[in-house]
N, C-alpha and C positions, 0 to 999 in steps of 0.2 A: 319621404324626406319633407320635412316642414319647411316653409318659406315664411319670412317676416310679412306679417299683413301690409305694410306700408308699401311694399314691392308689388305685392295682389292689388291693392288699391290704386297705386299709380297706373300699374298697365290696365286697368279696368278704366280707369278715367281716358286714358288714351285711346282705347279701343270703343268707347261708349259713343254712341251716335248723339252729338249736341244740339241743343236747341238753338243755341246762338250760331249760324252758318258762317258768320263773319270771323269768327274765332278759328272755325276749323279751316278757313282759307287763308289766314296768318299764320297758323301751323303748319301749312302746305307750303307757304310761301317762304317760310323759315326753313324748311327742309331743302326745299329748292335751290334756295340762295347759298345754303351752306354747301351743298352738293356743286355747285356752279363755282363757287371759291375755290372749293378743293380742287375741282377737274382743272381750273386755270392754273392754279398753283403748280400742280404736278406737271402739266403740260409745259409751262414757261420755262419751270426750273431744268425738266428734262431738254428742251431745246437749248437752253443756255449751257448745258453739261455737252452737249453735241457740239456746239459751237465752240467750247473749250477744247474737246478733245480734237477736232478739225484743225483747228489754229495751231495746237500743240504738234498734230501729226505732220502738217503740211508744211508748217514753219521749218521743225527741226528736222525734217526729212529733207531739206533743202539746205538749211543753215548747218549750224553745228551744236553739239553740246557745251563745248569749250573750244578756246583757241589761246594759242601761244604766239605773240609776235614780239619783234625788237621793240625797245622803248623808244628808239629813233632809227629811221630808215628801215632797209630791207634785213631779213632773217640770214646770216650769212652761215651760221653752223647748224642749220636746220636738223640735217641728218643725226647729229647728236643729242638735240631737244627730242626728235621723235624717238629714237632708242630711249630715252629717259622717261617717256609717256608711255611708251607699250610695256615698261615693266612695272608700270602700276597695275594691279589685279583688277581695278574697277575700269580699265580702260580696254575697250572693245575694238579698236581701228584707229588709225593715224593716218593723215594724207597732207603733203604740202600742197601751197597755194599761192597763186600770185591774182591781186586782185584791185580792178582799177575802173575809171569811167571810160567812154567813148562814145563814138558816133558811128551808126551804122548806115550805110547808104546803098541803095539800088535805084538807079536812074535819077527820076526827081524825087524819090522817096527817102525822107531822114529822119533819123529815130535815134534819143538819146539810148544808152544801153548800159547795164553793168556787167564789165567784163571779168571774167574767172578764168585762170590759167590752173588746169589740172594734170595728174597723172591717171588716166581711166582705170587702171587697176586699182589703185589706191582709194578714188572717189568713189567706186562701189561700196566701200566699207563704212563710210563716212555720211552717205546721202543716198536717195531712193533715186536718184535721177536717171541711172542705168535701166529700171523699172519701167519708165514712165515715157520711154522713147515711142513716138508714134511713126517715126520714119527714120532708117537709118540706124548706128550703133554708135555708141560710146568709144568704141574700139576704133572707130575711124578716126579719132583725134591722134595723129602720131605726129612725132617730133620732125619739123620740116615739111610737112604737107600743107601747114596753113589751110587746115580746115577748120570749121567752125560747126558748132551744134546752139540752134537758138530756140527760144520758145514759141510756143503755136500762136500765142496772139501776136507776138510781133511778126511772125510769118504772115499772118493774116494782113497786118497792116501795110505790110511793104510788097506782098503779093510774092514771098519767096518760096521756093520750091528746092527740094535736094537737087545739087548739081548747079544750083546757080552763082554767081558771082557776086559778090559784095564787096564793098570797101569799109573797112573799119580805121575808122580816124579816132587818134587820141590827143587829149590836151597838152602834147609836149611838142613843142617846134623844132623843126630841122632846119638848118643853115644852108641854103642852097645858091648857085650863081643867080637866081631869080629873085632871091631875098629869104626872108623867114617864113616857112610855111608848116602848116599843121602837120604831124607826122600821120602817115597813113599806110594801109597794106591792104592788099587784095586778098580775100578768102574766097574759099569754095563750100557753101552748105551742104554738110556732109549729114546731117542731121535734125529732127525736130522732136522737142521733148513738150511734153503736157502734164503738169504736175496738179493742175485743177486749182490753182492760186494764181490770180490775175497779176498779182505784183511780179512774182518769178517768171509767170507765161509771157509776160508784156516787156519785160526789161533783161533778163539775163542772159548771158551767150557765155558759152563755154569754148575755150581753145586748148591745144596741148600748153603744158607748162613750158616748155622750151619755147615755143612760139611766143608765150607771152614774154618770157625773159628776154628773148630777142627784141620784139617790138617795144618793151620799157628799157630796153638796155640796162638790165639788172645783173647781168653778168650769171652767177651761180648763186646768187641770193634769190630769196623769196619773200613775199609777204608775210607770211606766217605757217603754222602748222594746224590744221583743224583735227578735233578730236571726237569721237563718238564712244560713250559710256553704255555700260550694260544696262545700268540704272540711271536715266536722265535725271533724277529728282537728287542725285547724289554730287551734280555739278559744283555745286559750290563748295562742297567739300575735297573733292578731288583737284579742284583749281587752286585752293589752298595747300594743298599738298604737294603740287606739283610746282608752286612759285618757292617753297621752302627747299625742292630737290634741285632746282636748276641752279647750276653755278654761272652768275651773272645777272644783269639786270633786264630783265623781261616783264612783258605786261601779259598777262593771263586773266583771260575773259570768261565767261559762261554764259548760257543762255538766259539764267534767272535775271541778268543784268541787262544784256543787250536786246532782250525782248519782253522786259517786265511791265512795259505799258501795255502790250496787248493782254497779258493776263492778269494786271490788276484792274484793268477795263473790265475784263467779263467777270472779275470777282466782284467789283463794285456793282455792275448791272445786276447781277444774281441778287447780292443784298437788297439795293434799292426795289428790284420787283418782288421779290419777296416781301419787304414791309408795305407796298402799294396793293399786291393781290391779297394780303392779309387782312385788308380793312373790308375787301367784299365778305369774308366769313364772320368777321365783327358786326358788319351791318346785321347780317343774317342774324347774327348771336343776339343783337338788341332787338330784334322780331320775338324771338323767345320770350323775351323779357314783358313786350306788351302783350303776347298769346297769356302767359300764366299771371299776368296782374289781371287781365280781363277774367280768365276762368276763376281766379280768387274771387274776384267780385261775384262771378255767377254762381259759385258753389259755396258761399258763405253759410246756406242753411246746413248743408252736408258735413261741413267743417265743423258747425257748432254741435252736430248730433254726435259725432265722433268724438268731442271733446266730452259731452256728457256722458259718453259711453266708458270714458277712462282714457283717451288716447291724448298721450302728452305733447306739449308744443313742438319737441323734437321728431316725435311721429308726423305731426302734421308736416313739419319742415321736408321730411325724406319722403312724403308722399309725392308732393310737387315737386320736390327733385327729380324723382324717377320720371314723372310725367316729362319736365322739360330736357332731362338728359337723353331720353330716348329720340325726341326729336334732333339733336345735336348727334346723336350716333346713327340715325337712319340717313343722316343729310351727309354725314362723312361717308359713311357705305356708300353711297349713290356718288358722291366725289371720287373716292379711291378707284370705284370701277370704271367710271366714265375717264377719269385722269390718267389710269394706267392702260385702258383701252385706245385713247387717243394718242397719246406718249407712244405707244410702240407702231401705232401705223401713220403718224405725222408725216414721214419720208414718203409713204404711198399717198397720202393724201394730196398732199402741196402739190406735185406734178398734175394730179388730176384737176384740182382747182385752177391750175394754172393754164391748163387746155381748155377747160369751159369757160374762162374769162379772156382767154387771147393776151394775159398780161402777165410777164416775168415779176415777180414779187422782189428779188435780189438781183439786181442785173450785176454781172461780173466786172463792170466797168467802175463801179461804184462801191462795191462791197468785195472783201478778201475772198469771202466765199459766197457761191452764187446757188447753192442748194440749202434746203433746210434740215439739217441733221438732228438725230435726237438720241440721248443716253439716259436712259431711265436707271435712277438709283434707289434703292430700297431705303437708303438712309433719309433720303428726301421724302419718299413715302410716309415713313414712320415719324419723321419729324413734323410733317403736316397734318398727318393724322391725329397725332396729340395736341398740337395747336387747336385743331378743330374741337376735338373731344374737351378739352381745357376752357376754351371759349363757351362752348354750350355748358359747360357745367357750372362756370361763375355766374352765366346769365340766369339761372334758377334761384341764385341764392339771395336778392331781394324779394324776388315774388314769394318763395316758399316764407322767408322771415315773415313778410305781411300775412302770409294765411296761418303762421302759427301765433299770431296778436290776435287773432278774430276772439271776440269775447262772446261765449255762446248767447247769453242774457239778451245782448245786443243784436244780435244776429237772428234771434227768435224770436223777437219781440212782435213783428209783423207778419210772422208765418202763420 
């Protein structure tokens, strides 16, 4: 099989030992720069994908895909609303809830909390909290028992263990002979959960739905109904469908609106990081321009000889484009191998680095996620590879064009 001589000549120039070692050094630096840029892009985007996945899993594992509540006050006809929601084929589970703010006290320890009243059996269908118990069980929440389940971080702050008695105060007043006092009730800690997200582990507490209704004096009403879908990405569509099916005025919300700030922030950060790290590849590609310009200057006599033998300007361009593109291809391959290897092992490397340095990179008190997740996507690898190869190819155009403009008579005058 015959190959174009432009390809042969370009590969020969790449393999040949150059007299100018500085050019060889710049070529190596270009390959290395492209490799580092591609590695950084793949690794950073994989980590950002991991953060997005963990945020979605942990937030929606505790929150809900959609909620239905009354436009004002409590939701009185929640059984009918729940039945309407269950009839939708995209709905997996439905659970009523009562939600409010409170203050938890044990001795001199005091901490603000987000209170949620639930039915344990139904709550398992819409959240993962039943599987995140480190002590006790969600089934210990029974109507009239006034048991409470709290997060792991909150338990650490208050020094609470299962079986302890805690006082729960809510921002509603009770009129007593001693005057107006905050309403409070003593609860028994029956369980501790740990979902791995500081926001929930530090502030959320669960009690039985009936106890919450009694504490807030809501009667048979609830705050709303939580909904879990088979496909969370259908939440906006299902929410609109339910809003049209319900008879009355209700407020239907979904996770794409209630938690949009988290996911839009991650998407924006991914885009910005992609642009910033792409500059590394761009700088390395600019080095290819420098390399080829010097090669063209060094090889003017060779170019002139090829032109006198009948090579066209287009063929001369092709020769140097092959040489420059090969630098980009090798750098891209190095970067893809390095980036994929690092992205697949970052979750094991970070704990090792933390152990060696004695410093935790992501403090759970500051960040929603305290470990460094990674999710490698083939689409990201392909997109980054195409970008790198395209920049490498574009960087060859100007030097190759200059090579094609070399005049044989001028180049050979002093040879």
